[in-house]
GUTIVEX-427683 format. One record per atom (N, C-alpha, C, O): x negated, z, y. Coordinates in steps of 0.2 Angstrom, whole numbers, padded with zeros to 4 digits, always signed. Example, Ala and Ser with C-alpha at 12.3 -4.5 7.8 and 13.67 -1.06 7.14 Angstrom:
<atoms>
-0066+0039-0028-0062+0039-0022-0066+0039-0016-0071+0042-0017-0064+0035-0011-0068+0036-0005-0064+0039+0000-0067+0040+0006
</atoms>
This chain:
<atoms>
+0001+2061+0523-0002+2064+0530-0007+2067+0529-0008+2071+0524-0013+2065+0537-0019+2069+0536-0020+2074+0542-0018+2072+0547-0023+2078+0541-0024+2082+0548-0031+2078+0551-0036+2075+0549-0028+2081+0559-0033+2075+0562-0038+2082+0568-0035+2085+0573-0043+2083+0567-0047+2082+0561-0046+2083+0554-0040+2085+0552-0050+2081+0550-0049+2083+0543-0054+2085+0539-0058+2082+0536-0052+2092+0538-0057+2097+0535-0058+2094+0528-0052+2093+0526-0062+2092+0523-0063+2088+0518-0064+2093+0514-0060+2093+0509-0068+2099+0514-0072+2104+0509-0062+2106+0503-0061+2106+0498-0058+2108+0510-0050+2109+0507-0050+2104+0503-0048+2107+0497-0050+2098+0502-0047+2095+0496-0049+2094+0488-0050+2089+0485-0048+2100+0487-0048+2098+0479-0042+2100+0473-0037+2100+0476-0043+2101+0467-0040+2102+0465-0035+2106+0465-0029+2106+0465-0040+2112+0466-0034+2120+0465-0032+2121+0471-0027+2125+0471-0033+2118+0479-0030+2119+0483-0024+2116+0484-0020+2119+0487-0024+2109+0482-0017+2104+0480-0013+2108+0478-0007+2109+0480-0015+2113+0472-0012+2115+0469-0007+2121+0469-0002+2122+0466-0012+2125+0475-0008+2132+0479-0005+2128+0484+0000+2131+0486-0006+2122+0487-0001+2121+0491+0006+2119+0489+0010+2119+0493+0007+2116+0484+0012+2117+0477+0016+2121+0478+0022+2122+0480+0012+2126+0476+0014+2131+0473+0018+2136+0480+0022+2141+0479+0015+2136+0486+0018+2139+0489+0026+2135+0492+0031+2137+0494+0024+2128+0490+0031+2126+0493+0036+2125+0488+0042+2123+0490+0034+2125+0479+0039+2128+0473+0043+2134+0476+0049+2134+0478+0039+2141+0478+0042+2148+0479+0046+2147+0485+0051+2150+0483+0046+2144+0490+0049+2142+0495+0057+2141+0493+0062+2144+0494+0056+2134+0490+0062+2133+0487+0065+2133+0482+0070+2129+0480+0060+2139+0477+0065+2139+0473+0072+2144+0475+0077+2145+0472+0071+2146+0478+0074+2152+0482+0082+2149+0481+0087+2151+0479+0082+2142+0484+0087+2136+0487+0091+2133+0478+0096+2132+0475+0084+2131+0476+0085+2127+0468+0083+2132+0463+0077+2133+0461+0089+2138+0461+0086+2143+0458+0088+2140+0449+0087+2144+0445+0089+2135+0448+0089+2130+0441+0080+2131+0438+0076+2135+0441+0080+2126+0432+0076+2126+0430+0071+2119+0433+0074+2114+0434+0065+2120+0434+0062+2113+0437+0056+2112+0433+0052+2116+0430+0056+2105+0432+0052+2102+0428+0046+2097+0434+0049+2095+0439+0040+2096+0432+0035+2095+0438+0035+2084+0433+0035+2084+0427+0035+2080+0437+0032+2075+0435+0030+2070+0438+0033+2069+0444+0024+2067+0437+0019+2062+0441+0019+2055+0437+0021+2055+0431+0017+2050+0440+0012+2044+0436+0004+2043+0438+0001+2043+0444+0001+2042+0433-0005+2041+0435-0008+2046+0439-0006+2052+0436-0012+2048+0445-0016+2052+0452-0008+2057+0451-0009+2063+0451-0003+2056+0450+0003+2060+0452+0003+2063+0444+0005+2069+0445+0001+2062+0439+0003+2064+0433-0006+2070+0432-0006+2076+0431-0010+2067+0434-0015+2072+0435-0014+2076+0439-0015+2082+0437-0011+2076+0447-0011+2082+0449-0004+2087+0448-0002+2092+0452+0000+2085+0442+0005+2089+0440+0003+2092+0435+0006+2096+0432-0004+2089+0432-0006+2093+0426-0011+2099+0428-0011+2105+0426-0014+2096+0434-0018+2103+0438-0014+2108+0440-0015+2114+0440-0008+2105+0443-0004+2112+0445-0001+2117+0439+0000+2123+0439+0001+2113+0434+0003+2118+0428-0006+2121+0426-0005+2127+0424-0012+2120+0425-0016+2121+0425-0015+2130+0429-0013+2135+0426-0017+2129+0436-0017+2134+0440-0010+2137+0439-0012+2143+0437-0006+2138+0440+0000+2139+0441+0005+2137+0435+0007+2131+0435+0006+2142+0428+0008+2141+0423+0014+2143+0423+0019+2142+0419+0015+2148+0428+0021+2150+0425+0027+2148+0432+0031+2152+0435+0025+2143+0435+0029+2140+0440+0035+2136+0435+0040+2138+0435+0033+2131+0433+0035+2124+0430+0040+2126+0422+0038+2128+0417+0045+2124+0423+0049+2126+0415+0046+2117+0410+0046+2116+0404+0045+2114+0414+0042+2109+0409+0035+2102+0414+0035+2101+0420+0031+2100+0409+0029+2095+0415+0030+2087+0411+0029+2087+0405+0032+2083+0412+0031+2075+0412+0027+2071+0415+0029+2069+0421+0020+2070+0411+0012+2067+0416+0015+2060+0412+0017+2060+0406+0015+2056+0416+0016+2047+0415+0008+2044+0417+0005+2044+0422+0006+2042+0410-0001+2036+0411-0007+2041+0415-0012+2037+0417-0008+2048+0415-0013+2053+0418-0020+2051+0415-0021+2052+0409-0025+2048+0419-0032+2050+0418-0035+2057+0417-0032+2062+0419-0040+2057+0412-0044+2062+0410-0050+2061+0409-0052+2061+0403-0055+2061+0413-0063+2060+0414-0066+2066+0413-0069+2069+0417-0066+2069+0406-0070+2075+0405-0077+2075+0407-0079+2080+0409-0080+2070+0405-0087+2067+0405-0089+2061+0409-0090+2056+0406-0091+2063+0417-0091+2057+0419-0097+2053+0419-0097+2049+0424-0102+2054+0415-0108+2050+0414-0106+2048+0407-0111+2045+0404-0100+2048+0402-0099+2047+0396-0092+2039+0396-0086+2040+0394-0094+2036+0398-0086+2031+0397-0085+2025+0391-0082+2020+0391-0090+2027+0386-0088+2023+0382-0083+2019+0380-0082+2013+0378-0078+2024+0381-0072+2023+0378-0068+2017+0379-0065+2014+0375-0069+2016+0386-0067+2011+0390-0069+2004+0386-0066+1999+0384-0074+2005+0385-0080+1999+0383-0077+1997+0377-0077+1991+0375-0073+2002+0372-0071+2001+0365-0065+1998+0365-0063+1993+0362-0060+2002+0373-0053+1997+0375-0052+1991+0375-0048+1987+0373-0060+1989+0380-0059+1981+0381-0060+1976+0377-0059+1970+0378-0064+1978+0372-0066+1975+0365-0061+1973+0360-0062+1969+0356-0055+1977+0362-0049+1976+0356-0043+1974+0360-0040+1969+0358-0042+1978+0365-0036+1978+0370-0031+1970+0370-0034+1964+0370-0026+1969+0369-0024+1961+0367-0024+1958+0360-0024+1961+0355-0026+1952+0363-0029+1948+0358-0036+1943+0359-0039+1943+0364-0038+1941+0354-0047+1938+0358-0046+1932+0361-0049+1930+0366-0040+1930+0359-0038+1923+0365-0038+1927+0372-0043+1927+0375-0033+1931+0375-0032+1932+0380-0039+1936+0384-0040+1935+0390-0043+1941+0380-0048+1944+0382-0055+1938+0383-0059+1939+0387-0053+1933+0378-0057+1928+0381-0057+1925+0387-0062+1924+0391-0050+1922+0389-0048+1920+0393-0049+1923+0399-0051+1920+0404-0046+1929+0399-0047+1934+0407-0056+1934+0407-0058+1937+0412-0059+1933+0403-0067+1936+0404-0068+1929+0408-0070+1928+0413-0067+1924+0404-0071+1919+0407-0071+1916+0415-0075+1912+0418-0064+1919+0418-0063+1918+0423-0066+1924+0428-0068+1922+0434-0067+1928+0426-0072+1936+0431-0077+1933+0428-0082+1935+0431-0080+1929+0424-0087+1927+0426-0088+1923+0429-0094+1922+0431-0082+1917+0429-0083+1911+0434-0084+1910+0442-0086+1906+0446-0081+1918+0443-0080+1920+0450-0087+1921+0452-0089+1921+0458-0091+1923+0447-0098+1927+0449-0101+1922+0448-0106+1922+0452-0101+1917+0445-0106+1909+0445-0104+1905+0451-0108+1901+0453-0099+1905+0453-0098+1901+0459-0098+1906+0465-0094+1905+0470-0103+1912+0464-0101+1917+0471-0102+1915+0478-0101+1917+0483-0107+1908+0476-0108+1905+0485-0104+1902+0487-0105+1903+0493-0100+1898+0487-0094+1895+0487-0086+1900+0489-0081+1899+0493-0087+1903+0485-0081+1911+0483-0081+1915+0491-0077+1918+0494-0089+1915+0492-0091+1920+0497-0090+1919+0504-0089+1924+0508-0089+1910+0505-0089+1908+0510-0082+1907+0512-0080+1908+0517-0078+1906+0506-0069+1908+0507-0069+1914+0509-0068+1914+0515-0071+1921+0506-0069+1926+0507-0071+1927+0513-0066+1928+0517-0076+1926+0515-0078+1926+0524-0072+1923+0528-0071+1923+0534-0071+1920+0525-0066+1915+0530-0060+1918+0531-0057+1917+0536-0059+1921+0525-0052+1924+0524-0053+1932+0528-0048+1933+0532-0057+1936+0528-0060+1941+0530-0058+1941+0537-0054+1945+0538-0060+1937+0542-0063+1933+0549-0055+1932+0550-0053+1934+0556-0050+1929+0546-0044+1927+0548-0037+1933+0549-0031+1933+0551-0043+1938+0544-0037+1945+0542-0042+1951+0546-0040+1956+0544-0046+1950+0550-0050+1953+0554-0053+1960+0550-0055+1965+0553-0052+1959+0544-0057+1963+0540-0063+1966+0541-0066+1962+0545-0067+1971+0538-0075+1972+0541-0076+1977+0533-0072+1979+0529-0082+1977+0532-0085+1981+0527-0090+1987+0528-0095+1988+0524-0090+1990+0532-0094+1995+0535-0094+2001+0528-0099+2004+0526-0088+2002+0527-0091+2007+0522-0092+2005+0516-0097+2009+0514-0090+2000+0512-0096+1996+0506-0102+1997+0507-0106+2000+0503-0102+1992+0513-0109+1990+0516-0110+1984+0516-0114+1982+0520-0105+1979+0512-0107+1971+0514-0100+1967+0512-0095+1970+0510-0101+1963+0514-0096+1958+0509-0097+1956+0504-0092+1953+0501-0104+1956+0501-0105+1955+0493-0105+1960+0490-0108+1960+0484-0103+1965+0493-0103+1970+0488-0096+1972+0487-0094+1974+0481-0093+1970+0491-0085+1972+0491-0084+1965+0486-0081+1966+0481-0085+1960+0487-0083+1953+0484-0085+1955+0475-0081+1955+0471-0092+1958+0474-0092+1958+0467-0088+1965+0465-0086+1966+0460-0086+1969+0471-0082+1975+0467-0076+1972+0464-0076+1972+0458-0071+1966+0469-0065+1965+0467-0066+1959+0462-0061+1958+0459-0072+1955+0461-0071+1954+0455-0073+1957+0446-0070+1956+0441-0075+1959+0447-0077+1965+0443-0071+1971+0441-0073+1975+0436-0064+1973+0444-0060+1976+0444-0054+1969+0440-0048+1971+0438-0055+1964+0441-0051+1959+0438-0048+1959+0431-0042+1959+0431-0052+1960+0426-0051+1961+0420-0045+1968+0420-0039+1969+0419-0049+1973+0421-0044+1980+0420-0038+1980+0426-0033+1984+0427-0040+1975+0430-0032+1976+0435-0026+1972+0429-0021+1974+0427-0028+1966+0427-0023+1962+0422-0022+1969+0416-0017+1968+0413-0024+1971+0416-0021+1974+0409-0018+1980+0413-0012+1982+0410-0019+1985+0420-0016+1990+0423-0010+1989+0424-0006+1993+0423-0008+1981+0425-0003+1981+0430+0003+1972+0424+0009+1971+0426+0000+1969+0420+0002+1964+0419+0003+1966+0410-0002+1970+0408+0009+1963+0405+0008+1963+0399+0004+1957+0394+0000+1953+0397+0006+1957+0389-0001+1955+0385+0003+1947+0386-0001+1942+0384+0010+1945+0388+0014+1939+0386+0011+1935+0395+0012+1929+0397+0009+1940+0398+0007+1935+0406-0001+1934+0406-0003+1935+0411-0005+1932+0400-0009+1930+0398-0009+1922+0399-0013+1919+0402-0004+1920+0396-0002+1914+0395+0000+1908+0400+0001+1902+0400+0001+1914+0407+0002+1910+0412-0001+1905+0417-0003+1907+0423-0002+1901+0415-0008+1897+0419-0008+1898+0425-0013+1900+0427-0003+1896+0429-0003+1897+0435-0007+1907+0437-0011+1909+0442-0006+1909+0434-0010+1917+0436-0016+1917+0432-0021+1920+0435-0018+1915+0427-0025+1914+0424-0025+1906+0422-0022+1903+0418-0032+1904+0427-0033+1896+0424-0034+1897+0416-0037+1901+0413-0030+1890+0413-0035+1890+0404-0042+1889+0404-0046+1893+0400-0043+1885+0408-0050+1883+0407-0053+1886+0413-0049+1884+0418-0058+1890+0414-0061+1893+0418-0067+1888+0423-0068+1889+0429-0070+1884+0418-0077+1880+0420-0073+1875+0423-0077+1874+0428-0067+1871+0423-0064+1867+0425-0059+1868+0430-0056+1863+0433-0058+1874+0432-0054+1876+0436-0057+1874+0444-0063+1873+0444-0053+1873+0449-0055+1873+0455-0057+1881+0458-0055+1886+0456-0060+1879+0463-0061+1886+0465-0056+1891+0470-0057+1897+0471-0051+1887+0472-0044+1887+0471-0042+1890+0467-0041+1896+0467-0041+1887+0464-0038+1894+0456-0042+1897+0456-0039+1902+0458-0049+1900+0454-0051+1904+0450-0051+1910+0460-0051+1916+0459-0051+1907+0465-0049+1914+0470-0043+1916+0469-0041+1922+0468-0038+1911+0470-0031+1913+0468-0029+1918+0461-0025+1923+0461-0032+1918+0456-0031+1921+0451-0035+1927+0451-0032+1931+0448-0041+1930+0454-0044+1935+0457-0039+1939+0462-0037+1944+0462-0038+1935+0467-0034+1937+0473-0026+1939+0469-0023+1944+0472-0024+1939+0466-0018+1940+0463-0018+1946+0459-0015+1951+0461-0022+1946+0454-0024+1952+0452-0027+1957+0455-0024+1962+0456-0034+1957+0456-0038+1963+0460-0037+1964+0467-0035+1969+0469-0037+1959+0471-0034+1958+0479-0041+1960+0483-0045+1964+0483-0041+1954+0486-0049+1953+0491-0047+1958+0496-0052+1959+0500-0042+1961+0498-0045+1965+0505-0045+1972+0503-0046+1976+0507-0045+1974+0495-0044+1979+0493-0052+1982+0495-0051+1988+0495-0058+1981+0496-0062+1984+0496-0065+1985+0505-0069+1989+0508-0061+1980+0507-0062+1979+0514-0061+1986+0518-0057+1990+0515-0064+1988+0524-0063+1996+0525-0055+1995+0528-0054+2001+0528-0051+1993+0529-0044+1992+0530-0040+1993+0524-0035+1996+0525-0042+1992+0518-0041+1994+0512-0041+2000+0508-0037+2003+0504-0050+2001+0510-0051+2008+0508-0047+2014+0513-0046+2019+0510-0046+2013+0519-0044+2019+0522-0039+2022+0518-0040+2028+0517-0034+2020+0516-0027+2024+0512-0029+2027+0507-0025+2030+0504-0035+2026+0505-0037+2030+0500-0042+2034+0500-0042+2037+0495-0046+2035+0504-0050+2039+0506-0051+2044+0502-0056+2046+0499-0045+2048+0503-0044+2055+0497-0047+2054+0491-0051+2057+0488-0043+2049+0488-0044+2051+0480-0052+2047+0479-0056+2050+0475-0053+2042+0483-0061+2042+0484-0066+2049+0484-0071+2050+0481-0063+2053+0488-0066+2059+0488-0066+2063+0483-0070+2067+0482-0060+2062+0477-0059+2068+0474-0062+2065+0468-0063+2069+0462-0064+2060+0468-0067+2055+0463-0074+2057+0462-0077+2056+0456-0079+2059+0470-0084+2058+0468-0084+2064+0469-0090+2065+0470-0082+2069+0470-0083+2078+0470-0079+2081+0464-0083+2086+0462-0073+2080+0459-0070+2084+0453-0068+2079+0449-0070+2079+0444-0063+2072+0451-0062+2068+0446-0064+2063+0441-0063+2062+0435-0071+2061+0445-0074+2056+0440-0070+2049+0442-0065+2048+0446-0073+2045+0437-0072+2038+0438-0075+2036+0434-0081+2038+0432-0073+2030+0432-0074+2028+0423-0080+2020+0429-0081+2018+0434-0082+2020+0423-0088+2015+0423-0088+2009+0414-0089+2011+0409-0087+2004+0417-0090+1999+0410-0095+1994+0412-0097+1992+0417-0095+1991+0406-0100+1985+0404-0096+1978+0405-0090+1978+0405-0101+1972+0405-0097+1968+0405-0104+1963+0398-0108+1959+0400-0102+1964+0393-0105+1961+0389-0106+1952+0389-0111+1949+0386-0099+1950+0392-0099+1942+0392-0103+1941+0399-0101+1936+0401-0106+1944+0403-0106+1940+0409-0115+1943+0411-0116+1948+0413-0119+1938+0410-0126+1936+0412-0129+1942+0416-0126+1942+0422-0133+1947+0415-0136+1950+0421-0137+1948+0428-0137+1952+0433-0139+1941+0427-0141+1938+0433-0136+1937+0438-0138+1934+0443-0129+1938+0437-0123+1938+0440-0122+1944+0443-0118+1945+0448-0124+1947+0439-0122+1956+0443-0126+1960+0448-0131+1963+0446-0124+1960+0452-0129+1961+0458-0128+1971+0459-0133+1974+0461-0124+1974+0457-0122+1981+0460-0118+1984+0454-0116+1989+0454-0116+1979+0448-0111+1982+0443-0106+1988+0448-0106+1989+0454-0103+1991+0442-0096+1996+0447-0099+2001+0450-0102+2006+0447-0097+2000+0457-0101+2004+0460-0096+2012+0460-0090+2013+0459-0100+2016+0461-0098+2023+0462-0092+2025+0466-0091+2021+0471-0087+2031+0465-0082+2035+0473-0086+2033+0477-0083+2030+0482-0094+2035+0478-0099+2038+0484-0095+2030+0491-0092+2030+0497-0097+2026+0486-0098+2019+0490-0091+2018+0493-0091+2015+0498-0086+2021+0491-0079+2019+0494-0078+2025+0500-0073+2024+0502-0080+2029+0502-0080+2035+0505-0084+2033+0509-0089+2029+0508-0082+2034+0518-0086+2036+0523-0093+2038+0524-0093+2044+0522-0098+2037+0526-0105+2040+0527-0103+2048+0528-0103+2054+0525-0100+2046+0534-0099+2054+0539-0095+2058+0534-0093+2063+0536-0094+2057+0529-0090+2062+0526-0094+2066+0519-0094+2062+0514-0096+2072+0519-0104+2072+0513-0099+2075+0507-0095+2079+0508-0100+2071+0500-0098+2073+0494-0102+2076+0489-0109+2076+0488-0098+2079+0485-0105+2084+0479-0100+2084+0473-0094+2087+0473-0103+2080+0468-0098+2082+0461-0100+2088+0458-0105+2092+0457-0093+2089+0455-0093+2097+0452-0093+2095+0443-0088+2096+0441-0096+2094+0440-0093+2092+0433-0090+2097+0430-0088+2095+0425-0089+2102+0431-0086+2107+0429-0078+2107+0429-0074+2109+0425-0076+2104+0435-0067+2104+0436-0065+2102+0430-0061+2106+0428-0066+2094+0426-0062+2091+0423-0063+2093+0416-0060+2091+0411-0068+2098+0415-0069+2100+0409-0065+2107+0408-0063+2110+0403-0063+2110+0415-0058+2117+0415-0054+2115+0414-0051+2119+0410-0050+2109+0417-0043+2106+0416-0043+2105+0407-0039+2107+0403-0047+2101+0407-0047+2098+0399-0045+2102+0394-0040+2102+0390-0049+2106+0394-0050+2114+0389-0043+2119+0389-0041+2122+0384-0040+2119+0397-0035+2121+0395-0028+2119+0394-0024+2122+0391-0029+2113+0396-0022+2111+0392-0022+2108+0385-0017+2107+0381-0030+2107+0382-0029+2105+0375-0026+2115+0371-0021+2117+0368-0029+2119+0373-0028+2124+0370-0023+2127+0373-0021+2132+0369-0019+2127+0379-0014+2131+0383-0008+2127+0384-0004+2131+0387-0006+2122+0384-0002+2116+0386+0006+2121+0385+0008+2124+0379+0007+2120+0387+0015+2123+0385+0022+2119+0389+0022+2118+0395+0026+2118+0385+0030+2114+0388+0026+2106+0392+0025+2106+0398+0025+2103+0389+0021+2099+0390+0021+2092+0389+0018+2091+0383+0023+2085+0392+0023+2081+0388+0020+2072+0392+0022+2069+0397+0015+2070+0388+0011+2064+0391+0012+2058+0388+0009+2057+0382+0016+2054+0391+0015+2047+0390+0011+2041+0392+0012+2039+0398+0008+2039+0390+0003+2032+0389+0005+2026+0387+0009+2025+0382+0002+2020+0392+0003+2014+0390-0002+2011+0383-0008+2013+0382-0001+2008+0380-0007+2006+0373-0008+2002+0378-0014+2001+0375-0008+1998+0382-0015+1991+0385-0016+1992+0391-0018+1988+0395-0014+1999+0393-0017+2002+0398-0026+2004+0400-0028+2008+0396-0028+2003+0404-0036+2006+0402-0038+2012+0403-0043+2015+0401-0032+2014+0407-0033+2022+0411-0030+2026+0407-0029+2032+0409-0028+2024+0399-0027+2027+0393-0031+2029+0388-0030+2034+0384-0039+2025+0389-0044+2024+0386-0049+2032+0386-0053+2034+0382-0045+2035+0390-0047+2045+0393-0042+2046+0394-0041+2046+0400-0038+2049+0390-0033+2053+0392-0033+2061+0389-0037+2062+0385-0028+2065+0392-0025+2070+0389-0025+2071+0382-0024+2066+0378-0026+2078+0380-0024+2078+0370-0024+2085+0372-0027+2088+0377-0019+2086+0366-0017+2094+0364-0021+2096+0358-0024+2091+0355-0021+2102+0357-0023+2105+0351-0023+2110+0348-0017+2110+0346-0026+2116+0345-0024+2121+0342-0023+2128+0348-0027+2129+0352-0018+2130+0349-0017+2135+0355-0010+2132+0360-0006+2135+0364-0010+2125+0358-0005+2123+0363+0002+2122+0359+0002+2122+0353+0008+2122+0363+0016+2124+0360+0019+2121+0364+0019+2122+0370+0022+2117+0360+0028+2113+0362+0028+2108+0368+0032+2108+0373+0020+2103+0366+0017+2099+0370+0015+2094+0366+0013+2096+0360+0014+2087+0370+0014+2081+0367+0014+2076+0369+0017+2074+0374+0009+2072+0365+0005+2065+0368+0008+2060+0365+0009+2061+0359+0009+2054+0369+0016+2047+0365+0011+2043+0369+0008+2044+0374+0012+2035+0365+0010+2032+0368+0015+2026+0365+0016+2025+0359+0018+2020+0372+0020+2016+0373+0016+2011+0370+0010+2010+0370+0022+2008+0365+0018+2001+0361+0020+1998+0367+0025+1999+0371+0012+1990+0367+0012+1986+0372+0013+1987+0378+0014+1981+0381+0014+1993+0382+0013+1995+0388+0007+1996+0393+0002+1999+0390+0008+1994+0399+0004+1997+0402+0006+2001+0407+0010+2005+0405+0002+2002+0413+0002+2007+0419+0008+2009+0421+0008+2014+0424+0013+2007+0419+0021+2007+0419+0024+2011+0416+0030+2012+0416+0020+2014+0411+0023+2018+0404+0026+2022+0405+0024+2025+0410+0033+2024+0402+0037+2029+0402+0042+2028+0396+0043+2024+0392+0046+2035+0396+0049+2037+0389+0052+2033+0388+0054+2032+0382+0054+2030+0391+0060+2023+0390+0058+2017+0386+0062+2012+0384+0049+2016+0387+0046+2011+0383+0044+2017+0376+0039+2015+0373+0045+2020+0375+0043+2023+0367+0046+2018+0363+0050+2014+0364+0043+2021+0355+0048+2018+0351+0054+2024+0351+0054+2029+0354+0059+2021+0346+0068+2026+0346+0066+2031+0344+0066+2035+0349+0061+2034+0338+0062+2041+0337+0059+2044+0341+0060+2050+0342+0053+2042+0346+0050+2046+0350+0053+2047+0355+0054+2053+0357+0057+2042+0359+0061+2042+0364+0066+2048+0365+0068+2051+0369+0068+2048+0358+0075+2055+0357+0072+2059+0356+0076+2064+0356+0065+2060+0355+0064+2066+0355+0062+2069+0360+0062+2075+0361+0058+2064+0365+0054+2066+0370+0062+2070+0374+0062+2076+0375+0067+2066+0376+0073+2065+0379+0075+2072+0377+0079+2074+0381+0074+2075+0372+0078+2080+0370+0072+2083+0372+0076+2086+0376+0067+2085+0373+0062+2092+0374+0062+2092+0382+0061+2097+0385+0063+2086+0386+0063+2088+0394+0071+2089+0394+0072+2091+0400+0079+2088+0391+0083+2090+0395+0082+2098+0392+0084+2103+0396+0080+2100+0385+0077+2108+0383+0076+2113+0389+0078+2118+0391+0068+2108+0392+0065+2112+0397+0069+2113+0401+0068+2119+0403+0074+2109+0405+0077+2107+0411+0084+2113+0410+0088+2115+0415+0085+2116+0401+0090+2118+0403+0095+2115+0403+0100+2118+0406+0096+2110+0402+0103+2105+0402+0105+2103+0393+0101+2099+0390+0109+2105+0389+0111+2102+0386+0114+2094+0385+0118+2091+0389+0112+2090+0379+0114+2082+0381+0120+2081+0381+0122+2078+0386+0125+2084+0378+0132+2085+0382+0133+2083+0386+0137+2078+0388+0130+2089+0391+0131+2088+0398+0129+2081+0403+0132+2079+0407+0124+2080+0400+0121+2073+0403+0126+2069+0403+0129+2066+0407+0128+2068+0397+0131+2061+0395+0140+2062+0401+0144+2058+0402+0141+2069+0402+0148+2068+0405+0148+2069+0411+0153+2069+0415+0140+2070+0413+0140+2070+0420+0141+2063+0425+0138+2058+0424+0146+2065+0432+0148+2060+0434+0141+2058+0438+0136+2062+0439+0140+2051+0440+0133+2050+0444+0136+2052+0450+0142+2052+0451+0132+2053+0455+0132+2056+0461+0133+2050+0466+0136+2050+0471+0131+2046+0464+0131+2037+0469+0133+2032+0463+0134+2034+0457+0134+2027+0465+0135+2021+0460+0129+2018+0459+0126+2016+0464+0127+2016+0455+0122+2011+0451+0121+2005+0454+0125+2001+0453+0113+2006+0458+0109+2000+0460+0106+1996+0457+0102+2000+0454+0104+1990+0455+0100+1988+0449+0094+1988+0453+0089+1989+0451+0096+1987+0462+0088+1985+0464+0084+1990+0466+0078+1991+0466+0090+1995+0468+0086+2003+0470+0084+2010+0466+0080+2014+0467+0089+2009+0459+0088+2013+0455+0084+2011+0447+0086+2012+0442+0077+2008+0450+0072+2010+0446+0065+2013+0446+0062+2011+0451+0063+2017+0443+0058+2018+0446+0050+2015+0445+0046+2012+0441+0050+2017+0451+0044+2013+0455+0036+2014+0450+0034+2019+0449+0033+2008+0448+0025+2011+0448+0020+2012+0450+0018+2008+0454+0016+2018+0450+0012+2023+0455+0008+2020+0455+0004+2022+0450+0005+2015+0459-0001+2009+0460-0007+2011+0463-0007+2014+0468-0010+2010+0460-0019+2012+0462-0021+2007+0462-0018+2003+0459-0029+2004+0466-0031+1999+0468-0035+1999+0460-0035+2003+0456-0037+1993+0459-0036+1993+0451-0042+1997+0448-0039+2002+0445-0047+1997+0447-0050+2001+0445-0052+2009+0449-0054+2013+0446-0051+2009+0454-0052+2016+0459-0046+2020+0459-0042+2017+0463-0043+2024+0457-0037+2026+0456-0036+2032+0465-0031+2034+0466
</atoms>
């Protein structure tokens, strides 16, 4: 929900944590046992910020694939990630399609214009269809690794095997399936305005380079979050916000567990624990993407993480085994949702 009119100056990590604190205080009177906060991606960040400002509220924190952009202007970790992720064959295949989409900018932008007209899409916030097109294309490689597995790289229907000989429709369909051509239209951006505002004011955002694409094909590069927030909403970046949280987690984390996916780009800049942290851990699920969770960890880490979560919850393992389910298992409903973000811009 969003207040109308919205006072955007109130949207910051402390205010959000304080709102959560008030809700917790009210519900703790009813649910008196141990509490554990959790969330994936932006939700994992939110759970971390809540713990930083109100460390006595929760009995534990489980944060999945939570980005941590401490120094907004230093993003070389992402370049190192994309230089090594997966296999050389897969990287080359993805890079070729991304480059080809910019080489064929003119015919594909005509297709984009037709698509936008048919769907009623506008581009006031980002500034032009051309800017939106490049933003979608530059998200392509990131988007693949965020939501796919290495095995998907061999799917010819998803990623053309030979970009140069692929048809315009094949290039279009691949980019659209992975990045989504509606993402940077006003209609696609509107839902995520609160996130882009926070990225432009406190959270920061990644920037990566494209050594496989000649400069003549790139007009704008990775556009900053400010470009995705309506001009009527003022923003001013606060570089100290993430530094404060990062320092606190490193040296004060208590009963906190972070899980990242080995092949998830967001994990290139992650939370870490250091001296002073107690009973706090950071694990990586092999081969996993932005949907990584405890179940994806190697066996010993999975068992250890599960034991620590149960301990924080105050629930003995035998009690979990013996507990009767509240309802019958439903294969379609009883799965964890991947908390998706627009590929590069969470």
